[in-house]
TORBAMAR-931843 format. One record per residue (C-alpha): x, y, z; residue in three letters. Coordinates in steps of 0.2 Angstrom, whole numbers, plus 2048, in hexadecimal, padded with zeros to 3 digits. Layout:
# TORBAMAR-931843
XYZALA
...
# end
This chain:
# TORBAMAR-931843
F2C253B94MET
F1E25BB9EGLY
F21267BADALA
F1E259BBAALA
F2A24CBB1ALA
F37259BAFPHE
F3625EBC2SER
F3624CBC7ARG
F46249BBCTRP
F4E258BC4LEU
F49252BD5GLY
F51241BD2GLU
F61249BCCLYS
F62254BDBLEU
F5E246BE7LEU
F6C23BBE0ALA
F78249BE2ARG
F7324DBF4LEU
F7323ABF9SER
F85238BF5ARG
F8923FC06HIS
F8B231C13SER
F8123BC20GLU
F73240C15TRP
F66233C1CLEU
F6D235C2DVAL
F67248C2DALA
F56242C29GLU
F5124EC1BPRO
F40254C17VAL
F3D25CC06VAL
F3326CC06LEU
F2E279BF9GLY
F2D277BE7SER
F37267BE7TRP
F2A25FBF3ALA
F1C265BE8ARG
F2325EBD8GLY
F26270BD1GLU
F39270BD1LEU
F4127BBC4SER
F5427DBBFPRO
F5628CBCBLYS
F49288BD8SER
F4F28ABEAASP
F53279BF2ILE
F49279C03ASP
F4C26CC10LEU
F48269C22LEU
F5425DC2CPHE
F4D255C3BCYS
F5D24AC3FGLY
F6C24FC4BPRO
F71261C49GLU
F8325DC49GLU
F80251C3AVAL
F7625FC31VAL
F8426CC34ARG
F91260C2CARG
F8525CC1DLEU
F8126EC19VAL
F93273C1AGLU
F97265C0EGLY
F8A26CC02PHE
F9027DC03ALA
FA2277C00HIS
F9C270BF0GLU
F93280BEBGLY
F82279BEDLEU
F76286BF5LYS
F6827FBFFILE
F5B287C0AARG
F5827DC1ATYR
F5227EC2CARG
F53273C3BVAL
F44273C46PRO
F4627FC55GLU
F3C274C5FASP
F3C261C5APRO
F2B25FC62GLU
F2326EC59ASP
F2A272C48TRP
F1F282C47THR
F2928BC54LYS
F3229AC4DGLY
F2C297C3CVAL
F222A2C30GLU
F1029CC2BPRO
F15299C19PHE
F2328DC1FASP
F16284C2AILE
F0B282C1BVAL
F1927AC12ALA
F1926BC1ELEU
F08265C16PHE
F11261C05SER
F2225CC0DALA
F2A24CC08VAL
F34242C14PRO
F43238C0ELEU
F4622CC1CTHR
F3A222C27GLU
F4022BC36GLY
F3C23CC2EALA
F2B235C28LYS
F26230C3AGLY
F2B241C41LYS
F2224BC33LEU
F12240C35ASP
F13245C47SER
F14257C44GLN
F06257C37LEU
EFB24EC43ALA
EFE25CC50LYS
EFA269C43LEU
EEA261C3EARG
EE5261C51LYS
EE7273C52ARG
ED6276C4AGLY
ECE283C3ELYS
ED5292C47SER
EE728CC43PHE
EE2289C31ARG
EDA29AC30ARG
EEA2A2C37GLU
EF429AC29LEU
EE72A0C1CLEU
EE82B2C23ARG
EFB2B2C22ALA
EFA2ACC10MET
EED2BAC0CARG
EF92C7C13LEU
F072C0C09GLU
EFD2C0BF9ARG
EF72D2BFCARG
F092D8BFEALA
F0F2CFBEEARG
F002D6BE4SER
F052E8BE9GLU
F172E4BE5ARG
F142DDBD4TYR
F062EABCFASP
F0F2F2BC1SER
F112F5BAEILE
F212EABAETHR
F182DBBB5ASN
F0B2DCBA8PHE
F182DDB9ALEU
F242D1BA2GLU
F1A2C7BAFPRO
F222BEBBEASN
F1D2ACBBBILE
F1F2A7BCDLYS
F1C2B7BD8PHE
F112C2BCEGLY
EFE2C2BCFPRO
EF72B1BC9GLY
F082A9BC9GLY
F0E299BD0LEU
F0E2A0BE2ARG
EFC2A5BE1ASP
EF8294BD9LEU
F0228BBE7GLU
EF9295BF5GLN
EE8291BEDALA
EEC27EBEELEU
EF2280C00ILE
EE2289C05ALA
ED827BBFDARG
EE226EC06ARG
EE0277C17LEU
ECD278C15PHE
EC8269C0BPRO
EB6269C12GLU
EB327AC09ARG
EB6273BF8PHE
EAA267BEFGLY
EA7262BDEASP
EA4274BD8GLU
EB6277BDBALA
EBD26ABCFGLU
EBD275BC0HIS
EC7282BCAALA
ED3275BCFLEU
ED526FBBDLYS
ED9281BB7VAL
EE6283BC5LEU
EEE272BC1GLU
EEE277BAETYR
EF7287BB1TYR
F02280BBELYS
F0A275BB0ASN
F0A283BA4PHE
F13290BAFPHE
F1F282BB6LEU
F2427FBA4LEU
F27291BA1ILE
F31293BB1ARG
F3C284BADALA
F3F28BB9BLYS
F4329CBA3LEU
F4F294BAFHIS
F5828CBA1LEU
F5A29CB97SER
F672AAB99ASP
F5B2B4BA4GLY
F592A6BB0GLY
F4B2AEBBBGLY
F392ADBBEASP
F352BDBB3VAL
F2E2B9BA1LEU
F382C8B9ASER
F362CFB89ALA
F452C7B81PRO
F402B6B88GLU
F2E2B7B81GLN
F312B3B6FLYS
F3D2A4B72PRO
F3129CB7FILE
F2229FB73ALA
F2B297B65ASP
F2F288B71TRP
F1D286B75PHE
F18287B63GLY
F0F298B62TYR
F102A1B52LYS
F0F2B2B5AASP
F172B6B6BPRO
F082C1B6ELYS
EFD2B2B6DASP
F082AAB7APHE
F082B9B85MET
EF62BAB84ARG
EF42A8B8AGLU
F002ACB98VAL
EF62BBB9DGLN
EE62B1B9CLYS
EED2A4BA7GLY
EF32B1BB4LEU
EE22B8BB4SER
ED92A8BB6ARG
EE52A2BC4VAL
EE32B3BCDSER
ED02B1BCCPHE
ECF29FBD2TYR
EDD2A2BE0ALA
ED22B1BE6ASP
EC32A6BE6TRP
ECB298BEFTHR
ED02A3BFDPHE
EBF2AABFFGLU
EB7298BFEGLN
EC3293C0CALA
EBF2A2C17SER
EAC2A2C15ALA
EA129BC22SER
E9628CC1EPRO
E87296C1ESER
E8E2A3C12ARG
E93295C06LEU
E8228DC07GLU
E7A29EC03GLU
E8429FBF3VAL
E8228DBEFARG
E6F28DBEFVAL
E6D29DBE5ARG
E63298BD5ARG
E6D29DBC5LEU
E62295BB8ASN
E5F2A4BADSER
E672B4BA6VAL
E5D2BFBB2ASP
E632B4BC0ALA
E752B6BBBLEU
E752C9BBBPHE
E6A2CABCASER
E762BFBD4ALA
E852CABD0LEU
E7B2DABD4LEU
E752D3BE5ALA
E862CBBE9ASP
E952CFBDFPRO
EA12C5BEASER
EAE2B9BE4LEU
EA32ABBE9LEU
E952B0BDFMET
EA02B5BD0GLN
EA72A3BD0LYS
E9529CBD0ARG
E902A7BC2VAL
EA02A3BB8ARG
E9C290BBASER
E89292BB5GLN
E8A29FBA7ALA
E8F294B99ASP
E81288B9CSER
E74295B9FVAL
E7829EB8FPHE
E7928EB85ALA
E6728AB89GLN
E5F29BB85VAL
E5A2A3B74GLU
E622B3B71ARG
E522BCB6CTHR
E512CFB6APRO
E482D1B7BSER
E562C7B84LEU
E632D2B7CGLU
E5A2E2B81ARG
E592DBB93LYS
E6B2D7B93ILE
E6E2E9B8DGLY
E642EFB9CLEU
E6F2E5BA8PHE
E7F2EBB9FVAL
E792FDBA0THR
E762FBBB3ARG
E872F3BB6LEU
E90301BACLEU
E8730FBB4ASP
E9431BBBBPRO
E8931FBCALEU
E8730CBCFGLU
E95304BDAPRO
EA42FBBD3GLU
EA12EABDBGLY
E942E3BCFPRO
E9E2E9BC0LEU
EAE2E1BC5VAL
EA32D1BC8ALA
E9C2D2BB7PHE
EAE2D2BB0PHE
EB62C5BBBARG
EA72B9BBASER
EA92B9BA7ARG
E972BDBA5LEU
E9D2CBB9AILE
EA32BEB8DASP
E902BAB8AHIS
E8A2CBB89CYS
E982D3B7FVAL
EA02C4B75PRO
EAE2CEB6EGLU
EB52D0B7FPHE
EBC2BFB7EARG
EC82C4B71ARG
ED12D1B7CVAL
ED32C7B8CVAL
EE52C6B90GLY
EEA2D1B81TRP
EFA2DBB87VAL
EFF2EBB7FGLN
F122EAB7FHIS
F182FBB84ASP
F1C305B94GLN
F0C30FB93TYR
EFE302B94HIS
EFE2FBBA6ARG
EF02EEBA3TYR
EEB2E1B96SER
EDD2E7B8BVAL
ECF2DEB95ASP
ED52E4BA6ALA
ED72F6B9EHIS
EC52F6B98LEU
EBF2F2BAALEU
ECB2FEBB2GLN
EC530DBA6VAL
EB3309BABILE
EB8309BBDARG
EC131ABBBGLU
EB1321BB4LEU
EA731CBC3LYS
EB4323BCEARG
EB6333BC5ILE
EA3335BC5CYS
EA2332BD7SER
EB033EBDBARG
EB234ABCCPRO
EC1353BD5SER
ECC345BCFARG
ECB34EBBEALA
ED435DBC5GLY
ED036CBBAARG
EC4362BB0LEU
EB935EBBEALA
EAC36ABB8GLY
EAA35FBA8LEU
EA6350BB3VAL
E9A358BBDARG
E9135FBAEGLY
E8E34EBA6LEU
E7C349BA4SER
E75338BA8GLU
E75333B96GLN
E87339B93GLU
E8D32FBA2ARG
E85320B9AGLU
E8C324B89ILE
E9D325B91LEU
E9B314B9AALA
E9830BB8APHE
EA6314B81ALA
EB230EB8FCYS
EAD2FCB8CLEU
EAE2FDB79TYR
EBD309B76HIS
ECA2FCB75ASP
EC02ECB72LEU
EC52EAB60ALA
ED82E9B64LYS
EE02DAB5EGLY
ED52D8B4FARG
EE02E2B43GLY
EDC2F2B3BGLY
ED7302B43ASP
ED02FDB54HIS
EC730DB56SER
EBD30BB46GLU
EBA2F9B49ASN
EB52FDB5BGLY
EA8309B55ALA
EA02FBB4AARG
E9F2EFB59LEU
E962FDB62VAL
E892FEB55LYS
E872EBB54GLU
E862E8B67ASP
E7C2F7B6CLEU
E6F2F4B5FTHR
E6D2E3B67ARG
E6B2EBB77PHE
E5D2F6B71GLY
E66307B72LYS
E60316B68SER
E6931BB58ALA
E6E32BB5FTHR
E75323B6FPHE
E7E316B64ILE
E86324B59GLU
E8C32DB68ALA
E9531EB6FVAL
E9C319B5FALA
EA332BB5CTRP
EAC32BB6CILE
EB3319B68VAL
EB831FB57ARG
EC032FB5DGLU
EC632AB6EHIS
ED832EB6BLEU
ED533FB62ALA
ED634AB71LEU
EE4342B7ASER
EEE342B6AALA
EEB354B67ALA
EEE359B79ALA
EFE34FB7CPHE
F0634BB6BARG
F01359B5FGLU
F0336BB61ASN
EF3370B6APRO
EF6383B67SER
EF6380B55SER
EE6385B4BPRO
EE9376B40ARG
EE636BB50THR
ED6374B54TRP
ED0372B43GLN
ED4360B43MET
ECA35DB53LEU
EBC368B4CHIS
EBA35DB3DGLU
EB934EB47LYS
EAB355B51GLY
EB4359B61VAL
EA9367B66LYS
E9B36CB72GLY
E9535EB7DARG
E9F351B74ARG
EAF35AB79LEU
EAA359B8BHIS
EA6346B8ACYS
EB6343B80LEU
EC034DB8DALA
EB9342B9BVAL
EBC332B92PHE
ECE337B8ETHR
ED1339BA1ILE
ECA328BA6VAL
ED3320B97ASP
EE3326B9DILE
EE0322BAFLEU
EDA310BAAGLY
EE930EB9FTHR
EF6313BACASN
EF231EBBBPRO
F03325BBBGLU
F0132CBAAALA
EF3338BAFTRP
EFF346BB5THR
EFC359BB9PRO
F0535CBA8TRP
EF8352B9ELYS
EEA359BA9GLU
EEF36BBA5ARG
EF2367B92LEU
EE135FB90LEU
ED836DB9APHE
EE137AB90ASP
EDC372B7FLEU
ECA370B85VAL
EC9382B89LYS
ED2387B79GLN
EC537DB6FLEU
EB7386B78GLU
EBE397B78LYS
ECD3A0B70PRO
ED63A5B80GLU
ED839DB91THR
ED93A7BA1GLY
EEC3A6BA1SER
EED3ACB8FTHR
EE23BBB93LEU
EEE3C0BA1LYS
EFD3BEB96PHE
EF53C9B89VAL
EF13D6B95GLU
F033D7B9BCYS
F083D9B89LEU
EFC3E7B86ARG
F023F0B95GLN
F143EFB8DGLY
F0E3F7B7DGLN
F103E7B73VAL
F053EBB64GLN
F063D9B5CASP
F013D0B6CTRP
EF63C4B62GLU
F053BCB5AARG
F0C3B7B6BTYR
EFB3B1B72ALA
EF93A6B63GLU
F0A3A0B60GLU
F1239EB71LEU
F1038DB7AASP
F0038EB85PRO
F09383B92PHE
F17390B93LEU
F0A39EB94ILE
F01394BA2GLY
F11390BABSER
F1A3A0BACLEU
F123AFBB5PRO
F0B3BABA7PRO
F143C9BACLYS
F253C0BADTHR
F233B9B9BLEU
F1C3C9B94ALA
F2A3D3B9CASP
F373C7B95ASP
F303C9B83ILE
F313DCB85LEU
F433DAB8BLEU
F483CFB7CVAL
F3F3DAB6FARG
F483E9B75GLU
F593E1B77GLU
F583D9B66VAL
F543EAB5EGLN
F623F3B67LYS
F703E6B66THR
F6B3D9B59LYS
F743CDB65ALA
F6F3BCB6EASP
F6A3BFB80LEU
F713B4B8EPRO
F653A6B95PRO
F593ACBA2ARG
F543A2BB1VAL
F433A3BB9VAL
F3F39ABC9ARG
F2C398BCELEU
F21391BDBARG
F2D392BEAGLY
F3B38CBDFGLY
F3437CBDALYS
F32380BC8GLN
F40387BBDVAL
F3F38EBACTRP
F4D393BA1ILE
F4C39EB91ARG
F5839DB83PHE
F593AAB75HIS
F623ACB65ALA
F5F3BAB58VAL
F5F3AEB49GLU
F5939DB48ASP
F65390B41ARG
F6737DB3FALA
F6B375B4FGLY
F67383B5BILE
F5A379B65PHE
F6736BB67LEU
F74378B6CASN
F6837EB7APHE
F6436CB80VAL
F77368B80LYS
F7A377B8BARG
F6D372B97LEU
F73360B98SER
F85366B9BALA
F7F370BA9ALA
F77361BB1GLY
F65367BAELEU
F5735ABAASER
F4A362B9EVAL
F3735FBA3ARG
F2F36AB96HIS
F34374B87ALA
F2C382B7ESER
F34386B6DILE
F30396B63HIS
F383A1B56THR
F313B3B53ASP
F353C0B46PRO
F383CDB54ASP
F3F3C2B62LEU
F493B5B58GLY
F4B3A4B60VAL
F423A5B70TYR
F42394B79ASP
F3D390B8BTRP
F41380B94PHE
F3A37ABA5GLU
F48370BAEVAL
F49365BBELYS
F5636CBCATHR
F58373BDCTHR
F6637FBD6LYS
F64392BD8THR
F6239DBCAALA
F733A4BCCALA
F7B392BCCGLN
F7138DBBCILE
F7739DBB3GLU
F89399BB7ARG
F87387BB2LEU
F8038CBA1LEU
F8D399B9EGLN
F9B38CBA2ALA
F9237FB97ALA
F9238CB89ALA
FA438FB8BLEU
FA937DB8CALA
FA1378B7CLYS
FA1366B81THR
F9635AB77ASP
F9334BB82LYS
F8933DB7AGLN
F7D332B83PHE
F78320B80SER
F66321B7FVAL
F58314B7AARG
F46319B76PHE
F3730DB77ASP
F2E314B69ALA
F30321B5BILE
F21327B52GLU
F1C332B43LEU
F0D33AB4CVAL
F07344B3DSER
F0D34BB2DLYS
F0935AB22SER
F12364B14GLN
F19370B21ARG
F1C365B30GLU
F1F354B37TRP
F1B350B49VAL
F27342B50ILE
F2533AB61SER
F33332B6CPHE
F2D327B7AARG
F3631DB87GLY
F3D31DB99ARG
F4532CBA0ASP
F5732CB9EGLN
F66338B9ESER
F69340B8DGLY
F5833BB85ALA
F5334CB7FLEU
F65350B79THR
F66340B6FGLU
F55342B67ALA
F59354B62ALA
F6A34FB5CARG
F62341B51ALA
F5634DB49LEU
F6335AB46TYR
F6F34DB3DGLU
F60347B32LEU
F5F359B2CGLY
F4E35DB35LEU
F4B36EB3CGLN
F4136EB4CILE
F3237AB4CARG
F2B376B5DTRP
F2D369B6BALA
F23361B79LYS
F2E35AB86VAL
F26350B94HIS
F2C345BA2THR
F2033BBADTRP
F2532EBBAGLY
F33325BB1ARG
F2D328BA0GLN
F30336B93ILE
F2533BB84ASP
F2F348B79ASP
F2534EB6AVAL
F2D359B5CPHE
F26363B4EGLY
F33364B40VAL
F3336CB2FSER
F2F35FB21SER
F3F35BB17VAL
F4035EB04PRO
F48350AFAGLY
F59352AF1SER
F5135AAE2ASP
F49367AECGLY
F37363AE8THR
F32352AEETHR
F3134FB00GLU
F3C342B0AVAL
F32333B0FASP
F2E337B22ALA
F2D324B25ARG
F3F322B20GLU
F4432FB2DVAL
F3A326B3AILE
F43316B35ARG
F5431EB37ALA
F4F324B48LEU
F48313B4DVAL
F5830BB47LYS
F63318B50ARG
F5A316B61PHE
F55304B61GLY
F43308B62ALA
F33301B5AHIS
F2A30BB4DGLU
F19310B54SER
F09316B4CGLY
# end
């Protein structure tokens, strides 16, 4: 049964129930909304207008309520003017209304005749109201959640957008000729597809309009898809296509006849003409014309080397970071890109199912190029790294633009998308006539595009091993600068909320570390240590977390190290925690100390912080031969230093061991060596997440060597460096993957990497 047939069946059953009431027809009902449009779903609102006697309507509605039947209804405030006191969207609903009696039909026809006499200004008013509502919905549903779990009705490209596009077409039929038939077919196709999904959702346990993660596989199976990802890709393609044609419909309905004629007469009979049209007029109206003509134009031309080079020149101009965004967006939305970069078709609608990637792959690629344009026009967006942006040469900007286009283009093909993407670069850019040197520079960024972000945010960036790894990959000199700028725009184009001051600082510090052994903050810290007569200051400069050195005042940290060294030598006892409040009290660091390291000590510190009600934002873990265990934690709190010290003391005496119910989205073995494993825990911010991660590692027999604890927005990314574990015979090593699987099972996560 198709969506229309199912809706019709539901409508018949509903009408049979409503018409049992003796006064049903006396109330002169008019069906509105989804029922009237033939889009009724099991949990759709029942929208009715009654134009009969108000006393009859009141008794009828009370009867429905007594039966538990919920309806949304209205009675015209003014029987002569049904638009009085009514929102524009409800006025529009009258055009698809269905009267159920002859009396209601006569009254509805009279109202529609009056509406038509109001002329174009009234129709424009209705169109403007729908525009405003669309804009508000678009902002409300512009989120990662809606990409992962789209709202089939209210999200961008959903049934509400689709419905409004059809209404706009009905309001201004004179603006839509034969060229609009394909758009109408697309809208009607996805209307049926989305209505089927919505009906199935309403019949499931969830029962809403959101295609949630648990519902995706059952509905994909019901539709006959072998893989839920293929189903979700079709959903995203549909939402994208509906969004485009809905946007175009509103532009078409709003444009003047002269403007429509200007677009219509534009000659689009060659590849040159297609590109020139978008460069001169990147509007939605021209995008639609190019989208309609591109297939036939490219089908008629021979793809000669000279044509490929010409296409390469046009693509280069569109990608140019110093050129405006409009033509670039038009290049993507018109689907002209499909003919220039055929591999692009494979990633359209490809959603990456995690809480980090905000966009589907095709949308992400466009967004990254746009972010490059924005950061090149306003380098200050890069913060501390703005100097790198300003220092880019013209050719480096061009290299980065092509790298932005190709870096994720091979996703969904299987295998390493970075390596496969580098091969695509060589194939396509050779066709475009680029030089071998240029092609290799782009391919290198595509191949290594994750190297710098992984080192800065998920490895130990203060480790010489990390620096050596990057050096071996060629991350040095001008390539380092280009890759750093790419890393910024890739993060911004993935999820703007993920580009935080913490990441900016880590990336900046790593770039400086790779260029020079010490940063400015480290030099100041070293100077303070020297003034305190610390002879082995090099060890602290190399081994302490650079983020800690950069966050605490150099003298504060140096004085604390001196204090701990002296106390350990004198008393051989653990020192009480020290609280340091910085930056007007907005940043609080707590130092824990123990003379000797022992299993579970990090967990003990974290449990004390949790018991004191303190949320950890960052952690710096260090064990020193002279200091002992020397750990610092940045916490989120408004409490005074004295209050924090009392809470920590009480927590230590109480010796409570509260356990938390925690779930991580992903647990990953980031890297592995003979000495150390690096394990990442990612998920939403939740109480006790750090405590339970540390507890799990401890109970698996893993000793934490260092940790990076980071909270941004509502997400956490906690990374631990742990000592590798020998096997039961003392020689062979425990399989790290077994450890990861145990963690995944414990926290209900998925194994990443």
